[in-house]
C-alpha positions in Angstrom: 26.8 160.5 -173.5 28.0 163.9 -173.2 31.7 165.2 -172.3 30.5 166.0 -168.5 29.1 162.6 -167.9 32.2 160.6 -169.3 34.2 162.9 -166.6 31.6 161.8 -164.1 32.0 158.2 -164.7 36.0 159.0 -164.2 36.2 157.8 -168.6 39.3 160.1 -168.2 41.1 159.4 -165.3 43.4 156.3 -164.4 42.5 153.5 -162.6 45.8 153.1 -161.1 46.8 155.4 -158.2 50.7 155.1 -158.6 51.9 157.0 -155.6 50.0 154.4 -153.5 51.6 151.7 -155.7 55.2 153.2 -155.5 54.7 153.8 -151.6 53.8 149.7 -150.9 56.4 148.5 -153.2 59.2 150.9 -151.5 58.0 149.3 -148.2 57.7 145.6 -149.5 61.5 146.0 -150.7 62.7 147.6 -147.6 61.0 145.0 -145.5 61.9 142.0 -148.0 65.8 143.2 -147.5 65.6 143.7 -143.6 64.1 140.4 -143.3 66.8 138.9 -145.3 69.3 140.4 -143.1 67.6 138.5 -139.8 67.0 135.4 -141.8 71.1 135.4 -143.1 71.8 136.2 -139.0 69.8 133.2 -137.9 71.2 130.9 -140.8 74.8 132.0 -139.8 74.3 131.5 -135.5 72.8 127.8 -136.3 75.9 126.9 -138.5 79.3 125.6 -137.0 82.3 125.1 -139.0 83.1 121.9 -136.6 81.8 118.7 -138.1 79.0 117.1 -135.7 78.1 120.7 -134.3 75.3 123.0 -135.6 72.3 122.5 -137.6 72.8 119.9 -140.4 72.7 121.2 -144.1 69.1 119.7 -144.9 68.0 121.6 -141.7 69.4 125.1 -142.5 68.0 124.4 -146.2 64.7 123.8 -144.8 64.7 126.8 -142.7 65.9 128.6 -145.4 62.9 127.9 -147.6 60.5 128.4 -145.0 61.9 132.0 -144.1 61.4 133.0 -147.6 58.0 132.0 -147.5 57.7 133.9 -144.5 59.4 136.8 -146.0 57.3 137.0 -149.0 53.7 136.8 -146.6 55.0 139.7 -144.4 56.6 141.6 -146.9 53.9 141.5 -149.7 51.1 141.6 -147.2 52.7 145.2 -145.7 53.0 146.8 -149.2 49.8 145.4 -150.4 47.9 146.6 -147.6 49.5 150.2 -148.0 48.7 150.6 -151.6 45.3 149.8 -150.7 44.8 151.7 -147.9 46.8 154.9 -149.3 45.0 154.7 -152.9 42.8 157.6 -154.0 39.0 157.2 -152.9 37.0 156.2 -156.3 33.5 157.1 -156.0 30.4 156.1 -157.9 32.3 153.1 -158.8 30.7 149.5 -158.6 31.8 147.4 -155.6 33.0 144.8 -157.8 35.3 147.1 -159.6 36.7 148.5 -156.8 37.7 145.2 -155.2 39.4 144.9 -158.9 41.7 147.7 -158.7 42.2 147.3 -154.9 43.6 143.5 -155.9 45.1 144.9 -159.3 46.7 147.6 -156.7 48.6 145.0 -154.5 49.8 143.0 -157.7 51.0 146.1 -158.9 52.6 147.0 -155.5 54.2 143.4 -155.7 55.3 143.5 -158.9 57.4 147.0 -158.7 58.9 145.7 -155.2 60.2 142.5 -157.0 61.8 144.8 -160.1 63.3 147.2 -157.6 64.9 144.4 -155.4 66.3 142.7 -158.8 67.6 146.2 -160.1 68.5 148.0 -157.1 69.0 145.6 -153.9 70.2 142.5 -155.4 73.9 143.5 -154.5 73.3 144.0 -151.0 71.2 141.0 -150.4 73.6 138.8 -152.3 76.4 140.7 -150.1 74.7 139.8 -146.5 74.0 136.1 -147.9 77.4 135.6 -149.4 79.3 136.9 -146.1 77.1 134.4 -144.0 78.2 131.8 -146.6 81.5 132.7 -145.9 81.6 132.9 -142.5 82.0 129.4 -141.4 84.9 128.3 -143.6 86.6 131.6 -142.4 86.2 130.4 -138.9 87.9 127.1 -139.5 90.6 128.9 -141.7 90.5 127.1 -144.6 88.8 127.2 -147.7 88.6 124.7 -149.9 86.4 123.5 -153.4 85.0 120.2 -153.8 86.5 120.4 -157.2 90.2 120.8 -155.9 89.6 118.3 -153.5 88.8 115.7 -156.1 91.7 116.7 -158.1 94.3 116.3 -155.0 92.6 112.7 -154.5 93.6 111.7 -157.9 97.4 112.5 -156.9 97.4 110.8 -153.7 100.7 108.2 -152.9 101.9 106.5 -150.0 105.1 107.9 -150.6 104.3 111.4 -151.8 107.4 113.5 -153.2 107.3 117.3 -152.7 107.5 118.0 -156.3 105.9 115.5 -157.8 102.1 117.6 -158.3 102.6 121.0 -158.6 100.2 123.7 -158.9 100.2 124.2 -162.5 99.8 120.0 -162.8 96.7 119.7 -160.7 95.5 122.8 -162.8 96.0 121.5 -165.8 94.0 118.3 -164.2 91.0 120.3 -162.8 90.1 121.7 -166.4 90.2 118.5 -168.1 88.0 117.0 -165.7 86.0 119.9 -165.7 85.6 120.0 -169.0 84.8 116.2 -169.0 82.0 116.9 -166.6 80.3 119.4 -168.7 80.5 117.1 -171.8 79.4 114.4 -169.4 82.1 112.0 -170.9 85.9 111.8 -170.8 87.6 111.6 -174.2 89.6 108.8 -174.4 92.6 110.9 -175.1 92.1 113.0 -171.9 91.4 109.7 -170.1 94.8 108.4 -171.2 97.0 111.4 -170.5 95.3 112.0 -166.9 96.2 108.0 -166.4 99.7 108.6 -167.1 100.0 111.4 -164.9 98.6 109.6 -161.9 100.7 106.6 -162.8 104.0 108.9 -162.8 103.4 111.0 -159.8 101.7 108.5 -157.4 103.5 105.1 -158.4 100.3 103.6 -159.0 100.1 100.8 -161.7 98.4 101.7 -165.1 95.1 99.9 -164.3 95.1 101.4 -160.6 95.6 105.0 -162.2 92.6 104.0 -164.3 90.3 103.1 -161.9 91.2 106.2 -159.9 90.6 108.6 -162.5 87.4 106.6 -163.4 86.3 106.8 -159.9 87.0 110.5 -159.3 85.1 111.5 -162.6 82.2 109.5 -161.4 82.1 111.5 -157.9 82.5 114.8 -160.1 79.6 113.9 -161.7 77.7 113.1 -158.9 78.9 116.5 -157.2 77.6 118.7 -160.6 74.0 116.6 -160.8 73.7 117.2 -156.8 74.3 120.7 -157.3 72.1 121.2 -160.5 69.1 119.5 -158.5 69.9 122.1 -155.2 69.9 124.8 -158.1 66.1 123.3 -159.5 65.0 122.7 -156.1 65.4 126.4 -154.5 64.2 127.7 -157.9 60.9 126.0 -157.6 60.7 127.2 -153.9 61.4 130.5 -154.9 58.7 130.3 -157.5 56.3 129.2 -155.0 57.4 131.8 -152.7 57.0 134.7 -155.1 53.8 133.2 -155.9 52.4 133.4 -152.3 53.6 136.7 -151.9 51.6 138.2 -154.8 48.6 136.7 -153.1 49.3 137.9 -150.1 49.7 141.6 -151.4 46.2 141.3 -153.5 44.5 140.2 -150.9 45.7 143.0 -148.5 45.5 145.5 -150.7 41.8 144.7 -150.6 41.6 144.6 -146.9 43.1 148.2 -146.9 41.2 149.7 -149.5 38.1 148.2 -147.9 39.1 150.3 -144.7 40.3 153.1 -146.7 36.6 153.2 -147.7 34.9 153.0 -144.8 36.8 155.5 -142.8 34.5 158.2 -141.5 35.1 161.5 -142.1 34.7 163.9 -139.3 
């Protein structure tokens, strides 16, 4: 085979139109961020700081999952279509190879967009979602965490004294509780120490203090397990959404490339 024939078969040219891939990737990333802002706005409008008002947590979570998948479908389809439509026309290439290259262009556009989003737009996305998440507590003018609530519940008393449990004491108890949850069990020394603190500052008997500390520790474990399952659940659905986005980008690139090849030159 002569060098000229190899050139005619594009042996020395790349099968990737990086300009088209980059354009599709930026379009995907931009539309993803735009739809994320829209979804955060809808989510914020559906929640309320008041009890028995607004959507439930399960409804909001389901809506977030559905919106994430819709967001991936729309943004990835647009980016993939642009990558296929804007790529260089390949002459003298078998139809199957053209379809493969178009599919690869869509997948590359999705992959580059994912990297761009993770590297440069993650902070902006986190800021929007975080602002929506903080808005509900701020509307009620109160901020608290589950761990603080559990620590406070240990030191409740029927006859509380203002100086009975200061911030340092509660902070120490909270650290002991957090360490016990992390290790999935409370050391005997920590249990005895907390029992003494609770009994001294609440007036409970040693047996009642032991029951209260054990109950709070169980609640803390349940909260940690719930959080773990929620994170695992969200990561699994994120995987499904990203996989759906990759598929849509590949198919859309094939459609865009097909339309690109059927354009009639005037």
